[in-house]
N, C-alpha and C positions, 0 to 999 in steps of 0.2 A: 277395700281395704278398712279394716275396723279401725275406730277412732277409740282413744282412751277414755276411761271413766272420769268423771268428775273429780278434781282435787285428787290427783296421782302423786304419791310421795315417793320420790325415789333417793334411796340413801346412797352416799358416796361412801362406800366403805373403805377405811384405811385412811381416807381424808375424813371420811365415813359418808357415803350416799344412800338413801333408800327410797323405794317408790311403792306407794299405798294404793292397793286394789287397782292396778294398772295392767293393761294388755299391751305388750310390746307389738308393733306394728309389722307388717308383712312387708311385699314388695313395693317399692315407690311407685306411686300412682303419678300419672303423666299431668294431672291437674293440680298437682300441690305445688303452691306458690313457693311456701318456705317449709323446710324439715328443720328440727333441732336434732342434731346428731350428737350423741354422746362419745367423745373420743376417749376417755378415760375417767376412772372414778377413785384413783389410788392417791395417797397423801405424798407430799413433796418429794420424800426420800425415795419413793418407788418402791415396787416389789418384783424382785426381791431388793432388800436394803443392803447397802455396804456393810459388809461385815456380819451378815445376819446369815445363818445356816439352820434355822430350825426348820421343822417341816413344812410350814407354811412358805418359808422363803426357798426351800428346794424345790418344792412343787412349783412354785413360780418361776421357776429357772426352764420349765420345760410348758409353761402354760403363759404366755405373756400378758402383763397387766400394764395398762399405760397410767400416767399421772393425770389426776383431773383436768379435764378441758372439754369444750363444746364447741360446736360449728352450727351456726345458722346458714342454711343453704338453699338455694334454688336450683335442683338438680337439672332442669332445662337449659338455663341460663348460664349456670356455673357461678352466679353471684354468690359470695360467701362471706359470712363474718365470722371472726376467730376469736373464741372467749378464751382468753388465757393461753400463753405461749409456753408450753411444757418442756421440759428437757427430752421429752418423746416426741417432739412435733414432727418430724421427718416421717416416722413411722404413721403417726397420727393423720397426716394429710392422706395416706392412701385409704383411709376409712371414709373420707369425704366423697359421696356418691356423685356419679356423672362424668362423662366424657368431656362435657363443656368445663367443668372444673380443672381436668387435666390441660386442656387446652390453654387455659388462662395462666395456670401455674407454669406452663413450659414458657409463656411469654413474660414471666416474671411479675405477673400482677394476680396472684393467686386469691387475695383479699380484698373486699371492698372495703373492710374496714379490721382493726383489731380492738378489742375491749380487756382491759386489764383490770383485777380484782386488787392486786396487792403486790408488794414487793418481797415475798419469800420465794424460795428457788423454785418451786413447783409451778410458779404464774408467771414467770417473765424469762427465764433462761432460754427459752427457746426461740427468743428473739433474735438471738446471735446467728441461728441457722438462717436468718433473713437478709444478712448483712454482706459485707464485702465477700468473705470467707465461704459463704455460703450462696443462698439463691439470689442474694443482690436484687431484693424486690424493687419494683417502681415505687414512687411515693404512693403511701398508703398512710390514711387516717389511723391514729392510736388513741383510742378514749380512755381516761382514767381520770383519777382524781387529781387536783393541783399540786399535791405533796409528790404523788408517784410521777408526774410529768416532771417536776423539778429534779427527782431522783435521777431519771432517766437522761436528762438534759446536761446535768452537772458531773455525772460520773461515767467513766469508760469502763467497758467498750459500749456501753449503750449511747453515750452521746456522740460517737461516730454514726450510729444509726440516723442520729437526727441530724447531724452535721451534713452528711453526705446525701440528705434529702430521702431517705429510704422511710422514715417516719415522720408524719406530721402531726403532732400532739396536739391533742384536743382535750379540754377539761370537761369534765361532767360535773353539773352541779346536783348533790343529792336530792331526790324527790322531783326533780323536773323532766318531765317525757323530753326525749330527744327523737327525731324523725331519722330512722337510718335508711329507710326507703318509703316510697309512697304508701306502703301498706305493712310497715314493719317499725315499732317503736321500742325504745328501752328506757328503763327508769332505773338510776342508780340508787341503792340503799345504804348508808353508812352502817356497818357493822362492828361490834367490839372484837378486837383483836390484837394480838402482839404486833406494835406498829413501830419496829425500830426504824426503818427507812420510809415507809409512806403508811397513810390510813388504809383502810379496808373497805371494799364495797362489796354488795351483792347485786344481781341484776333481775328486772323483771322485764321480760320479753312479751310483747303483744302483737300477734298477726292477724289476719282475716279469719283464722279457724279456732285458733286457741292461743294460751297464755302460759308462760313457764317461767318460774323462780329459779334461779341459780345462784347457790350460796353455799359454795364449797369451804368456807372457813369462818368459824366463829368459835370464841373461847367458851363462853356459857350463854346459853338462852336467857337465864334470869337476869344478866347484865346488859341485855337488849333493852333499849327503850320501847320497843314494840312487842307485842304479844306474837309468837311465831303463829298460832293458831289463828290470829287475824289476818297475818300476811298470806298464808297459805289458803285462806279461805277465798282469797281475791283471783285464785290462779288456777290452771286447769292440771298442770303437773308442777311439783316441787322438788328440784334437786337439792338436797340439803346436807350440810355436815353432820355425820355420824358420830365423830370423836371417838371417844373411849367406849369400848364395851365395859370394861372394868379396868382399875389402875393396876392389875397384874400385868399388862401388857407390856411393861417396859421394866423389866426387872433390874434393880440397881440404880434407877432413875427415879425423880420424882416426877408424877403425872403433870405438876405444875410447869415443868418445862417443857413438855411435847404435849401439847394439846389434842394431837390427834395422831398417833402411829398408827401401824399396821394392825388392822383390826380382825378378831377371830370371826366374825361374820363372814368372811371370805372363805372360811373353811367348808367345803361341800359337805352335807350330812352333819355337820357339828351342830352340838345342843345350842350354841349362841346364835346360829344361823336360823335355826328353827324356831327360837323364841321371838326373833325379829319378824319372820314371816307369818308366823301366827298371829303376830299382834297386827296383821295386815299390811306390812310394809314390804316393800321388794328391794332387792339389793342392785344396785347399779353396776353396769358393765359395758365396756367399750362397744359401740355397734348398736345400741337402742337408739330408735328414733321416734319423734312426736311432729305431728302436723302443727304448724301454727298459723 
């Protein structure tokens, strides 16, 4: 199996994610300790979006796209870490490879842990499918910021997940690496974003074979205290928010109200997509995987 090239940028389109000079991996090798599997790349509202009947949304009704999410999984053992629980979680779990994962899921323990970036609908609504009315998972660590933990603990229906023992809330400190497994670490990065209910995090994962940045939401790169160029220079693959292609994407609404609607770079063969790929980026799509 080919490895990706150094510093691949993957653009989440619609949330917007892009990949830079990367080679998608082929069949899963037996010796892969961890795979990062992209479960979705679309903005919180999904594609098609509610009330949208443009050509882009109509195509999506026959070619499904999932909301942005990621899974770090060991196919041999089934151990898996979910990164953001989107409204598409039930279908996205079908993308996680390996019979071992399915066995664990049938025993109501699909995930070693869940990591949440923030409290916008595309990133935590899927937790509801893991509670009493859904899978009713066994106690699972849920890693997030202190403010996100308070939001989940203090507001229903999420508080029931905590009270009934489905989620064990664990607070991440920014810039402090956390050992998820013997050969897998995660570091949270604070990111400027609309923080009505919680603050916002990005994650850097480091495994024995590679490293990956997952940053699905940011309002503006120039508002971040870090240089994005410096951050991506430290990882092998960067999954980053592509936001708008232009302000014309949200007719009748201010771009400032919606930092990342559905993006025209999703249109196959369109000029916007060509301009992105010709610049050296790739467009993220559910099912892409990377060794860690």
